[in-house]
Backbone as a printed PyTorch tensor [residue, N CA C, xyz], in Angstrom:
tensor([[[  0.9540,  -1.0920,   0.2600],
         [ -0.3020,  -0.3510,  -0.3070],
         [  1.0710,   1.1790,  -0.1700]],

        [[  0.8050,   1.9150,  -1.0750],
         [  1.2170,   3.3640,  -0.7590],
         [  0.7850,   4.7140,   0.1960]],

        [[  1.7290,   5.1270,   1.1650],
         [  1.6640,   6.0350,   1.4730],
         [  0.8070,   7.6970,   0.7260]],

        [[ -0.0280,   8.4840,   1.4860],
         [ -0.2610,   9.4350,   0.7800],
         [  0.7940,  10.2210,  -0.1780]],

        [[  1.9780,  11.1060,   0.5660],
         [  2.9200,  11.6070,  -0.0560],
         [  3.4910,  10.5100,  -0.9890]],

        [[  3.7170,   9.0800,  -1.3880],
         [  4.1480,   8.5110,  -2.5000],
         [  2.9650,   8.8680,  -3.4960]],

        [[  1.4860,   8.8810,  -3.2080],
         [  0.8080,   9.0750,  -4.2390],
         [  0.9090,  10.5100,  -4.7280]],

        [[  0.7980,  11.1090,  -4.2950],
         [  1.1290,  12.6100,  -4.3260],
         [  2.6930,  12.8780,  -5.4110]],

        [[  3.4290,  12.1420,  -5.0020],
         [  4.6290,  12.2370,  -5.7450],
         [  4.3730,  11.3970,  -6.8060]],

        [[  3.9540,  10.3970,  -7.0730],
         [  2.9290,  10.0720,  -8.4130],
         [  2.7240,  10.3180,  -9.3570]],

        [[  1.5030,  11.7400,  -8.6310],
         [  0.6570,  12.8160,  -9.4650],
         [  1.4100,  12.9590,  -9.7000]],

        [[  2.4870,  13.8360,  -9.2500],
         [  3.3660,  14.6970,  -9.9460],
         [  4.0470,  14.8830, -11.2300]],

        [[  4.8320,  13.0720, -10.6880],
         [  5.0260,  12.3880, -11.9450],
         [  4.6590,  12.4000, -13.5660]],

        [[  3.0510,  12.1720, -13.1770],
         [  2.2860,  12.0840, -14.1270],
         [  1.7130,  13.3380, -14.8680]],

        [[  1.8140,  14.5980, -14.0500],
         [  1.3240,  15.5330, -14.2620],
         [  2.1040,  16.3020, -15.1400]],

        [[  3.5370,  16.2970, -14.4140],
         [  4.7100,  17.0800, -15.0990],
         [  5.5040,  16.0670, -16.0700]],

        [[  5.1750,  14.8560, -16.2620],
         [  5.6060,  14.2980, -17.5340],
         [  5.5870,  14.7210, -19.1090]],

        [[  6.1350,  14.6260, -19.7010],
         [  6.4490,  15.2950, -21.4460],
         [  4.8480,  15.1530, -21.9400]],

        [[  4.4330,  13.8230, -21.4390],
         [  3.4180,  13.4610, -22.6090],
         [  2.2900,  14.7580, -21.5860]],

        [[  2.2630,  14.5430, -20.9090],
         [  0.8090,  15.0560, -20.2750],
         [  0.9420,  16.6370, -19.8540]],

        [[  2.3190,  17.1160, -19.5340],
         [  2.8170,  18.1870, -18.8610],
         [  1.4100,  18.8110, -18.4590]],

        [[  0.5450,  18.9570, -17.3940],
         [ -0.5220,  19.8730, -17.3450],
         [ -0.3670,  20.3960, -15.9750]],

        [[  0.1980,  21.3200, -16.0650],
         [  0.3200,  22.5570, -14.6790],
         [ -0.9370,  21.9660, -13.6120]],

        [[ -1.9950,  23.0950, -14.1710],
         [ -2.9510,  22.4880, -12.7790],
         [ -2.4200,  21.6230, -12.0850]],

        [[ -2.4800,  20.5030, -11.9330],
         [ -2.2800,  19.0330, -11.8590],
         [ -1.5390,  18.7010, -10.9280]],

        [[ -0.0110,  19.8320, -11.4770],
         [  1.0920,  19.3360, -11.0120],
         [  1.0960,  20.4090,  -9.6320]],

        [[  0.6440,  21.5540,  -9.6870],
         [  0.8940,  22.5520,  -8.9270],
         [ -0.4620,  21.7870,  -7.7590]],

        [[ -1.6770,  20.8320,  -8.0050],
         [ -2.5600,  20.6670,  -6.8030],
         [ -1.5320,  19.2790,  -6.4500]],

        [[ -1.2000,  18.4570,  -7.2810],
         [ -0.2350,  17.2450,  -5.9710],
         [  1.2010,  17.9710,  -5.6770]],

        [[  1.8640,  18.8760,  -6.0090],
         [  2.4930,  18.9000,  -5.2640],
         [  2.3150,  19.9490,  -3.5210]],

        [[  1.0470,  20.4890,  -3.7680],
         [  0.8970,  21.6480,  -2.6860],
         [ -0.0650,  19.7260,  -1.6190]],

        [[ -0.3100,  19.0260,  -2.3500],
         [ -1.1080,  17.6150,  -1.6290],
         [  0.2720,  17.1680,  -0.4720]],

        [[  1.4320,  17.1900,  -2.2060],
         [  2.3410,  16.5620,  -1.1140],
         [  2.9700,  17.0900,  -0.1330]],

        [[  3.2990,  18.5640,  -0.0840],
         [  3.6020,  19.4280,   0.7070],
         [  2.8840,  19.1120,   2.2470]],

        [[  1.3630,  18.7160,   2.0840],
         [  0.5940,  18.9270,   3.0010],
         [  1.1370,  17.5550,   3.7030]],

        [[  1.1010,  16.6520,   2.7700],
         [  1.1840,  15.0590,   3.0040],
         [  3.0680,  14.8240,   3.7520]],

        [[  3.8270,  15.7660,   4.0340],
         [  4.6720,  16.3530,   4.8030],
         [  5.9740,  15.2240,   3.9130]],

        [[  6.0940,  15.8610,   2.2980],
         [  6.9830,  15.5070,   1.5140],
         [  8.1220,  16.4290,   1.4720]],

        [[  9.2020,  16.3080,   1.3910],
         [ 10.6610,  16.9640,   1.6930],
         [ 10.6540,  17.4350,   0.4110]],

        [[ 11.0300,  18.8770,   0.5290],
         [ 11.3360,  19.5240,  -1.2910],
         [ 12.4610,  18.4610,  -2.3360]],

        [[ 13.1470,  18.1080,  -1.5450],
         [ 14.1690,  17.2550,  -2.2410],
         [ 13.3780,  16.3760,  -2.6880]],

        [[ 12.6060,  15.3440,  -2.5140],
         [ 11.7840,  14.1780,  -2.7660],
         [ 10.7940,  15.1130,  -4.1670]],

        [[ 10.1890,  16.5060,  -3.9260],
         [  9.7680,  16.5850,  -5.4590],
         [ 10.6090,  17.1090,  -5.9620]],

        [[ 11.4730,  17.8950,  -5.5860],
         [ 12.9870,  18.1510,  -6.9500],
         [ 13.3890,  17.4510,  -7.7080]],

        [[ 13.4580,  16.0620,  -6.9580],
         [ 13.7720,  14.5080,  -7.7420],
         [ 13.1540,  14.2550,  -8.7140]],

        [[ 11.7230,  14.6530,  -8.2280],
         [ 10.3730,  13.7570,  -9.2870],
         [ 10.7030,  14.9250, -10.5270]],

        [[ 10.4650,  15.7520, -10.1690],
         [ 10.4400,  17.0120, -10.9840],
         [ 11.7650,  16.9590, -12.1590]],

        [[ 13.0590,  17.0020, -11.4710],
         [ 14.4900,  16.3230, -12.1610],
         [ 14.4290,  14.8700, -13.4810]],

        [[ 13.4780,  13.8420, -12.9210],
         [ 13.0600,  13.2470, -13.4940],
         [ 12.6640,  12.9340, -14.6870]],

        [[ 11.6260,  14.4760, -14.7110],
         [ 10.2530,  14.2810, -15.9540],
         [ 11.3350,  15.6270, -16.9170]],

        [[ 12.5800,  16.4020, -15.9940],
         [ 12.7200,  17.2030, -17.1820],
         [ 14.1010,  16.1360, -17.8830]],

        [[ 14.4960,  15.3600, -17.3720],
         [ 15.3910,  13.9690, -18.0580],
         [ 14.7010,  13.4010, -18.6300]],

        [[ 13.4150,  13.0360, -18.7420],
         [ 12.6190,  12.2460, -19.6950],
         [ 12.2840,  13.3290, -21.0150]],

        [[ 12.0540,  14.5410, -20.5440],
         [ 12.1260,  15.4760, -21.9270],
         [ 12.9010,  15.2160, -22.6660]],

        [[ 14.2340,  15.6690, -21.9840],
         [ 15.3690,  15.7770, -22.6840],
         [ 15.7110,  14.7350, -23.6240]],

        [[ 15.7980,  13.2900, -22.9530],
         [ 16.2160,  12.2450, -23.9600],
         [ 14.9400,  12.3000, -25.1060]],

        [[ 13.8140,  12.4120, -25.0600],
         [ 12.7290,  12.5950, -26.0960],
         [ 13.2370,  13.4810, -26.6220]],

        [[ 13.6950,  14.6260, -26.8950],
         [ 14.1430,  15.6620, -27.6750],
         [ 15.3220,  14.7480, -28.2620]],

        [[ 16.0380,  14.2770, -27.5700],
         [ 17.5080,  13.6830, -27.9490],
         [ 17.5750,  12.9710, -29.0570]],

        [[ 16.0180,  11.8360, -29.0910],
         [ 15.8400,  11.1410, -29.6450],
         [ 14.7480,  11.5830, -31.2140]],

        [[ 13.9270,  12.7190, -30.6610],
         [ 12.4460,  12.8510, -31.9610],
         [ 13.5110,  13.8890, -32.8250]],

        [[ 14.6800,  14.5680, -32.4740],
         [ 15.3960,  16.0870, -33.1480],
         [ 15.8760,  15.1920, -34.2750]],

        [[ 16.7870,  14.2630, -33.9820],
         [ 17.1670,  13.5760, -34.9630],
         [ 16.4830,  12.8130, -36.5800]],

        [[ 15.3090,  12.7190, -36.0890],
         [ 14.5510,  11.7740, -36.7900],
         [ 14.0950,  12.7360, -37.4850]],

        [[ 13.3410,  14.3090, -36.8780],
         [ 12.6730,  15.2820, -38.0020],
         [ 13.7920,  15.7570, -38.6540]],

        [[ 15.0690,  15.6280, -38.2580],
         [ 15.8840,  16.6370, -39.4240],
         [ 15.9580,  15.9550, -40.4800]],

        [[ 16.4320,  14.2000, -40.1890],
         [ 16.1460,  13.8040, -41.5880],
         [ 15.0450,  13.5850, -42.1650]],

        [[ 13.9260,  13.5860, -41.9300],
         [ 12.4060,  13.7620, -42.4040],
         [ 12.7440,  15.5080, -43.4560]],

        [[ 13.1980,  16.2780, -42.3720],
         [ 13.4310,  17.5330, -43.4970],
         [ 14.2280,  17.3120, -44.5070]],

        [[ 15.3010,  16.9360, -44.5120],
         [ 16.3140,  16.6260, -45.2230],
         [ 15.0820,  15.8120, -46.7530]],

        [[ 14.5790,  14.5710, -46.4120],
         [ 13.6930,  13.8620, -47.2670],
         [ 12.9920,  14.7180, -47.9070]],

        [[ 12.1220,  15.3840, -47.4120],
         [ 11.2290,  16.1110, -47.9990],
         [ 11.8870,  17.1930, -48.9200]],

        [[ 13.3280,  17.9810, -48.5480],
         [ 13.8450,  19.0680, -49.3290],
         [ 14.0770,  18.4370, -50.7770]],

        [[ 14.4760,  16.6610, -50.7110],
         [ 15.3220,  16.4900, -51.5460],
         [ 13.8480,  15.3170, -52.7600]],

        [[ 13.1340,  15.6400, -52.6260],
         [ 11.6490,  15.4890, -53.2250],
         [ 11.5160,  16.1780, -54.1650]]])
């Protein structure tokens, strides 16, 4: 069984993820997380993981986009 603060940390992760990026939900879960006695360091770590996830998605996606632009230009 998850503790309330663990549930809120997961809520932050889901709402801050690059596929959702839902700011109101991220704020709501952050407030609830603080109320559940989460440490700021825990919240920051979750947000850092979300940033890394976005960077990795861009690192993969940008070369694919560049390749497609080159292919379109040669047609």
